[in-house]
C-alpha positions in Angstrom: -125.6 84.8 -25.3 -123.8 88.0 -24.4 -120.0 87.7 -24.3 -118.6 88.4 -20.8 -115.9 91.1 -20.6 -113.7 89.2 -18.0 -111.3 92.1 -17.6 -114.0 94.6 -16.8 -115.7 92.2 -14.4 -112.5 91.3 -12.7 -111.5 94.9 -12.1 -115.0 95.9 -10.9 -115.1 93.0 -8.4 -111.5 93.7 -7.2 -112.2 97.4 -6.6 -115.4 96.6 -4.6 -114.0 93.7 -2.6 -112.8 95.6 0.4 -112.8 99.4 0.2 -111.2 99.7 3.7 -107.9 98.6 2.2 -105.8 100.0 -0.6 -106.4 98.4 -4.0 -102.7 97.4 -4.1 -103.0 95.4 -0.9 -106.2 93.6 -2.0 -104.6 92.7 -5.4 -101.5 91.5 -3.7 -103.5 89.4 -1.3 -105.4 87.9 -4.2 -102.1 87.0 -5.8 -100.9 85.4 -2.6 -103.9 83.3 -2.2 -103.8 82.1 -5.8 -100.0 81.4 -5.6 -100.3 79.4 -2.4 -103.3 77.4 -3.7 -101.7 76.5 -7.1 -98.3 75.7 -5.6 -99.8 73.6 -2.9 -101.1 71.1 -5.4 -97.4 70.1 -5.9 -95.5 71.2 -2.8 -97.9 70.1 0.0 -96.1 72.6 2.2 -97.0 73.7 5.7 -95.4 77.0 4.9 -97.7 77.6 2.0 -100.7 76.6 4.0 -99.9 79.0 6.8 -99.2 81.8 4.4 -102.6 81.2 2.8 -104.4 81.1 6.2 -102.7 84.2 7.5 -103.8 86.1 4.3 -107.4 84.9 4.1 -108.2 85.4 7.8 -107.9 89.2 7.3 -111.2 89.0 5.2 -114.7 88.0 5.9 -116.1 84.7 4.6 -118.1 86.6 2.0 -114.9 88.5 0.8 -113.0 85.2 0.7 -115.6 83.9 -1.7 -115.1 87.0 -3.9 -111.5 86.1 -4.2 -112.6 82.7 -5.6 -114.7 84.5 -8.2 -111.8 86.6 -9.2 -109.8 83.5 -9.8 -112.7 82.1 -11.9 -112.7 85.2 -14.1 -108.9 84.8 -14.6 -109.2 81.1 -15.5 -112.0 81.8 -18.0 -110.2 84.7 -19.6 -107.1 82.6 -20.2 -109.2 79.8 -21.6 -110.8 82.2 -24.0 -107.5 83.4 -25.4 -103.8 83.8 -24.7 -103.2 87.1 -23.0 -101.4 88.8 -20.2 -104.5 89.2 -18.2 -103.0 90.1 -14.8 -100.5 92.4 -16.4 -103.3 94.3 -18.0 -105.1 94.6 -14.7 -101.9 95.7 -13.0 -101.4 98.6 -15.5 -105.0 99.6 -15.9 -105.5 100.1 -12.2 -102.1 101.8 -11.8 -100.7 99.2 -9.4 -97.2 99.5 -10.8 -94.3 101.6 -9.4 -93.4 104.0 -12.2 -90.6 105.5 -10.1 -88.6 102.3 -10.7 -89.7 101.9 -14.3 -92.3 99.2 -13.6 -94.4 98.9 -16.7 -95.9 95.8 -18.3 -95.3 95.4 -22.0 -98.6 95.4 -23.9 -99.5 91.9 -25.0 -99.8 92.9 -28.7 -96.1 94.1 -28.6 -95.0 90.9 -26.8 -96.8 88.8 -29.5 -95.2 90.7 -32.3 -91.7 90.2 -30.7 -92.4 86.5 -30.3 -93.4 86.2 -33.9 -90.4 88.0 -35.4 -87.9 86.1 -33.2 -89.5 82.7 -33.9 -87.4 80.5 -36.2 -89.5 77.5 -37.2 -86.6 75.8 -39.0 -84.3 76.1 -36.0 -86.9 75.0 -33.4 -88.2 72.2 -35.5 -84.7 70.8 -35.9 -84.1 71.0 -32.1 -87.4 69.3 -31.5 -86.5 66.6 -34.0 -83.4 65.9 -31.9 -85.4 65.8 -28.7 -83.9 69.0 -27.4 -85.8 71.4 -25.2 -86.4 75.0 -26.2 -85.1 76.9 -23.2 -86.1 80.5 -22.4 -84.5 82.8 -19.9 -86.5 85.9 -18.9 -84.4 88.0 -16.5 -87.1 90.7 -16.0 -90.3 88.7 -16.6 -92.9 91.1 -15.2 -96.2 89.2 -15.3 -95.0 86.8 -17.9 -96.5 88.4 -21.0 -93.6 87.7 -23.3 -93.4 84.1 -22.2 -97.1 83.6 -22.8 -96.7 85.2 -26.2 -93.9 82.7 -27.1 -96.1 79.8 -25.9 -98.9 81.0 -28.1 -96.6 81.4 -31.1 -95.2 77.9 -30.6 -98.8 76.5 -30.5 -99.7 78.4 -33.7 -96.7 76.7 -35.4 -97.9 73.3 -34.1 -95.3 72.9 -31.4 -96.4 71.6 -28.0 -94.8 74.1 -25.6 -95.9 71.9 -22.7 -93.5 69.3 -24.0 -90.7 71.2 -25.6 -90.4 74.6 -23.7 -88.7 75.2 -20.4 -88.6 78.7 -18.9 -86.6 80.4 -16.2 -88.4 83.6 -15.2 -87.0 86.1 -12.8 -88.3 89.4 -11.4 -87.2 91.5 -8.4 -90.8 92.5 -7.6 -92.9 90.1 -5.5 -96.2 90.9 -7.2 -94.6 90.3 -10.6 -93.2 87.1 -9.4 -96.7 85.9 -8.3 -98.5 87.1 -11.4 -96.0 85.3 -13.6 -96.3 82.1 -11.5 -100.1 82.1 -11.6 -100.4 82.7 -15.3 -97.7 80.3 -16.4 -99.2 77.6 -14.1 -102.7 78.1 -15.5 -101.4 77.9 -19.0 -99.5 74.8 -18.4 -96.0 76.2 -19.1 -93.1 74.3 -17.6 -91.2 77.0 -15.7 -89.0 77.9 -12.7 -90.2 81.3 -11.4 -87.9 83.3 -9.2 -88.2 86.5 -7.2 -84.8 88.0 -7.0 -82.2 90.3 -8.5 -80.8 89.0 -11.8 -77.7 91.1 -11.5 -76.6 90.0 -8.0 -78.1 86.5 -8.3 -79.7 87.0 -4.9 -83.1 85.2 -4.7 -85.9 85.4 -2.2 -88.5 83.0 -3.6 -88.5 80.1 -6.1 -91.4 78.1 -7.3 -91.8 75.5 -10.1 -95.0 75.3 -12.0 -96.9 72.0 -11.9 -96.1 71.3 -15.6 -92.4 71.4 -14.8 -93.0 68.1 -12.9 -95.7 66.7 -15.1 -93.6 67.1 -18.2 -90.5 65.5 -16.7 -88.4 68.6 -17.4 -85.7 67.7 -14.9 -84.8 64.5 -16.7 -84.9 66.3 -20.1 -82.5 69.0 -18.8 -80.1 66.3 -17.5 -80.2 64.5 -20.8 -79.7 67.7 -22.7 -76.7 68.7 -20.5 -75.2 65.2 -21.0 -75.7 65.5 -24.8 -73.9 68.9 -24.8 -71.0 67.2 -22.9 -71.4 69.5 -19.8 -69.8 68.4 -16.6 -72.6 69.8 -14.5 -75.8 71.6 -14.9 -76.4 74.9 -13.1 -80.0 74.7 -14.0 -80.4 71.3 -12.2 -78.4 72.3 -9.1 -80.2 75.6 -8.7 -83.5 73.7 -8.3 -82.5 73.3 -4.6 -83.1 77.0 -3.8 -85.2 77.3 -0.7 -88.9 77.9 -1.1 -89.9 81.2 0.4 -86.5 81.9 2.0 -86.9 85.4 3.6 
């Protein structure tokens, strides 16, 4: 059976989906539909539902079905191997804004960086003490470096779904959605934020389903108590408003 080139198929279908619109708009609408669908499994939000409906109604029924096929290609690609699939699409189709220095790090570079920064002794000791491995990504892009760390942990026989917690921030809305979608599909417990890391002004915040499924909030509270902290900014900040424009 011939192996499917998911990246090639995804880009071809994306480019042909609606030629009356710019490719950037079609891709952003795809990200919006995916983000709303995945987040809705946890949030059950009228706001998410309305945002989904307002986006999909701009397309025909046949085009809406093509969006579903795009998601299927993404899911199968991530099942095949760890990779920054959406980041690769983003760069290959020139959807980034080079004027503000918007580039996605190649996944091979992200994986190399994850490997050289991975300390098995330190992490295994923390895990032995029931501590979370926490990662802060202040300019996460599509989440490639986070995915690379998760892959590296798995290769070293550490369950990232149990021992990793990520806070990922990016000022760009498409990057925010790409990161949320991919971290959700890979089962990475994370808080994904659209906002400015420097000013701490945030527009959107979503938690991936595995944040709730893995009981991360309780683990954070326990870890903060263990570290003799009076309060946890991480826990308090979970109350940021969803889609606060």
